[in-house]
C-alpha positions as a printed Julia matrix, in Angstrom:
254×3 Matrix{Float64}:
 162.72   65.77   80.2
 159.19   64.45   80.52
 159.26   65.04   84.28
 160.34   68.65   83.77
 157.56   69.2    81.23
 155.07   67.58   83.55
 156.19   69.81   86.39
 155.77   72.93   84.26
 152.32   71.85   83.2
 151.4    71.11   86.81
 152.58   74.55   87.89
 150.57   76.23   85.11
 147.45   74.26   86.02
 147.89   75.1    89.73
 148.43   78.78   88.94
 145.34   78.79   86.72
 143.28   77.09   89.44
 144.45   79.53   92.08
 143.62   82.44   89.76
 140.06   81.14   89.59
 139.62   81.14   93.36
 138.4    84.22   95.21
 137.48   84.59   98.88
 134.56   86.86   99.79
 134.41   87.98  103.43
 131.3    87.61  105.57
 130.6    91.35  105.59
 131.01   91.69  101.81
 129.36   90.75   98.57
 131.21   90.36   95.29
 129.65   91.74   92.11
 130.97   89.88   89.07
 131.41   91.77   85.79
 132.01   89.6    82.69
 133.22   91.72   79.8
 131.73   94.75   81.57
 128.32   93.21   82.22
 126.99   92.19   85.64
 126.4    88.44   85.64
 126.02   87.49   89.31
 126.7    88.39   92.94
 129.08   86.26   94.99
 128.09   85.29   98.53
 130.61   85.01  101.39
 133.04   82.13  101.24
 135.26   80.47   98.67
 134.08   81.26   95.13
 135.26   80.66   91.57
 135.64   83.1    88.7
 137.13   83.17   85.2
 140.59   84.77   85.47
 142.68   86.92   83.11
 140.27   89.87   83.24
 137.35   87.98   81.75
 135.44   88.24   85.05
 136.21   91.16   87.34
 134.93   91.02   90.92
 134.2    94.24   92.8
 133.64   93.92   96.53
 130.97   95.91   98.37
 130.96   96.22  102.16
 127.46   95.75  103.64
 128.24   97.06  107.12
 126.59  100.22  108.4
 128.48  103.35  107.41
 128.48  106.77  109.01
 128.37  110.12  107.26
 129.46  113.02  109.43
 127.67  115.83  107.61
 129.91  118.92  107.77
 128.59  121.89  109.69
 125.95  123.57  107.56
 124.82  127.19  107.77
 121.06  127.27  107.4
 118.68  130.23  107.11
 115.45  129.27  108.85
 111.99  130.25  107.7
 111.97  133.19  110.15
 115.31  134.44  108.72
 117.63  133.28  111.51
 121.09  131.98  110.65
 122.02  128.75  112.48
 124.8   126.17  112.25
 123.76  122.52  112.23
 125.84  119.35  112.67
 124.32  116.0   111.75
 125.12  112.32  111.29
 123.62  109.9   108.76
 123.77  106.11  109.17
 123.27  103.92  106.1
 124.21  100.6   104.57
 124.21   98.95  101.14
 121.14   96.82  100.47
 121.72   96.08   96.78
 125.42   95.87   95.8
 124.61   95.77   92.08
 122.63   99.03   92.19
 125.3   100.68   94.37
 127.94  100.0    91.7
 125.92  100.52   88.52
 123.45  103.33   89.26
 125.78  105.9    90.83
 129.46  106.66   90.26
 130.43  106.82   93.95
 127.62  106.02   96.33
 129.61  107.19   99.38
 130.34  110.67   98.01
 126.88  110.97   96.46
 125.15  110.09   99.74
 127.28  112.61  101.62
 126.5   115.45   99.22
 122.83  114.5    99.17
 122.73  114.67  102.98
 124.19  118.19  102.98
 121.79  119.61  100.41
 118.79  117.88  101.98
 119.58  119.29  105.41
 119.72  122.84  104.09
 116.5   122.55  102.1
 114.45  120.89  104.86
 115.62  123.03  107.78
 115.16  126.17  105.72
 111.43  125.42  105.51
 110.93  125.5   109.3
 111.12  128.2   111.94
 113.71  128.16  114.71
 111.22  127.13  117.41
 110.15  124.14  115.32
 113.76  123.07  114.76
 114.61  123.31  118.46
 111.41  121.72  119.71
 110.52  119.07  117.11
 113.79  117.3   116.36
 112.08  113.92  116.04
 109.69  115.14  113.35
 112.49  116.86  111.43
 114.68  113.76  111.64
 111.87  111.64  110.23
 111.33  114.1   107.37
 115.06  114.15  106.58
 115.25  110.37  106.67
 112.3   109.97  104.29
 113.65  112.55  101.84
 117.06  110.89  101.74
 115.5   107.46  101.33
 113.46  108.6    98.3
 116.69  109.09   96.36
 119.04  106.53   97.89
 116.6   103.63   97.43
 117.31  103.81   93.69
 121.02  103.48   94.47
 120.55  100.34   96.58
 121.26  102.36   99.76
 119.14  102.1   102.91
 119.06  105.06  105.31
 119.03  103.64  108.83
 118.98  106.77  110.96
 119.53  110.51  110.85
 120.63  112.38  113.98
 121.12  116.11  114.58
 124.19  116.47  116.79
 124.08  120.17  117.61
 122.38  123.42  116.66
 124.28  126.65  117.16
 122.38  129.94  117.2
 123.71  133.55  117.33
 124.45  135.11  120.73
 121.92  137.88  120.13
 119.23  135.28  119.55
 120.26  133.45  122.73
 119.76  136.65  124.74
 116.38  137.23  123.12
 115.32  133.66  123.88
 116.46  134.06  127.49
 114.34  137.2   127.87
 111.39  135.43  126.3
 111.77  132.48  128.66
 112.0   134.82  131.67
 108.87  136.68  130.59
 107.07  133.38  130.12
 108.01  132.25  133.63
 106.79  135.55  135.1
 103.51  135.19  133.22
 103.01  131.68  134.59
 103.83  132.84  138.12
 101.27  135.64  137.93
  98.63  133.29  136.56
  99.35  130.8   139.34
  99.11  133.52  141.99
  95.84  134.8   140.51
  94.39  131.3   140.45
  95.4   130.85  144.09
  93.67  134.12  145.08
  90.57  133.08  143.19
  90.42  129.67  144.86
  91.04  131.25  148.28
  88.21  133.74  147.74
  85.9   130.89  146.75
  86.72  129.03  149.96
  86.27  132.19  152.05
  82.87  132.72  150.45
  81.86  129.18  151.32
  83.09  129.67  154.89
  81.17  132.94  155.23
  78.0   131.21  154.06
  78.43  128.52  156.71
  79.05  131.09  159.45
  76.02  133.11  158.35
  73.81  130.06  158.82
  75.13  129.44  162.37
  76.36  132.67  164.1
  77.65  130.66  167.04
  80.33  129.25  164.74
  81.92  132.72  164.67
  82.41  132.54  168.43
  84.02  129.15  168.06
  86.34  130.62  165.48
  87.3   133.35  167.98
  88.18  130.73  170.56
  90.19  128.74  168.04
  92.15  131.88  167.14
  92.93  132.51  170.82
  94.22  128.96  171.23
  96.46  129.37  168.19
  97.88  132.63  169.57
  98.48  131.08  172.99
 100.6   128.3   171.51
 103.1   130.9   170.26
 103.82  132.01  173.9
 103.12  135.65  173.14
 103.01  138.2   175.96
 100.19  140.12  174.3
  96.89  138.54  173.34
  94.41  140.44  171.23
  90.89  139.4   172.16
  88.29  140.26  169.49
  85.17  141.66  171.13
  81.98  140.48  169.47
  79.62  143.23  168.31
  76.78  141.54  170.18
  78.34  142.63  173.5
  78.29  146.26  172.44
  74.69  146.02  171.3
  73.74  144.64  174.69
  75.45  147.5   176.56
  74.06  150.43  174.55
  70.43  150.22  175.79
  71.59  150.08  179.43
  73.54  153.34  179.11
  70.5   155.01  177.59
  68.29  153.82  180.51
  70.75  155.15  183.12
  70.74  158.62  181.48
  66.96  158.79  181.84
């Protein structure tokens, strides 16, 4: 009889001891509520608690989480409707705040990301959104962090996955890009003509100082033509030859 009673007592004590033990994983923290009040945070490993509902442990995962923000329709500052997909990366920095300052920090962070994206992108024009993604991402990250810091949530990164614009706007942007390329081509051609004229002016000034250099240029041109194996060679006649022949014809007529 005593052995049976001792066995029952031993089983009750063992069950009570096992009820006091709780294992917290490495990636988690356990927030202990005693009669509804936060008393401590359990670190990873084997921990003890008061059983029978006196101390309730709620686990919080500290690993980085991902919010796939649903596709949002945004009206930009220049009244263009676009569709934006984004991703938000965050983790829990303070488990106590995450459980006590917001009802569901996962759902709240998701909804906050959606509304923040619409409000921030709506304050910028389409060209700014397409060309300055880094600046917009930094603005979005800071705005999210202003609110989530009070919830014990740290925003790690914000990324814009894709931006979809209407087909009519795509055609308009293509025409604009084509016009821009044509403008650059014309400017480049004009700059080339200007630089060539400058060089020709410098060459003319050199030739004017030494007229014999013009004859050398004639000979160089003939050598360049000869290398092409042409059957016809155009020989430029210097004006000085004509000036030398005119007085002789006038003397013969006398």
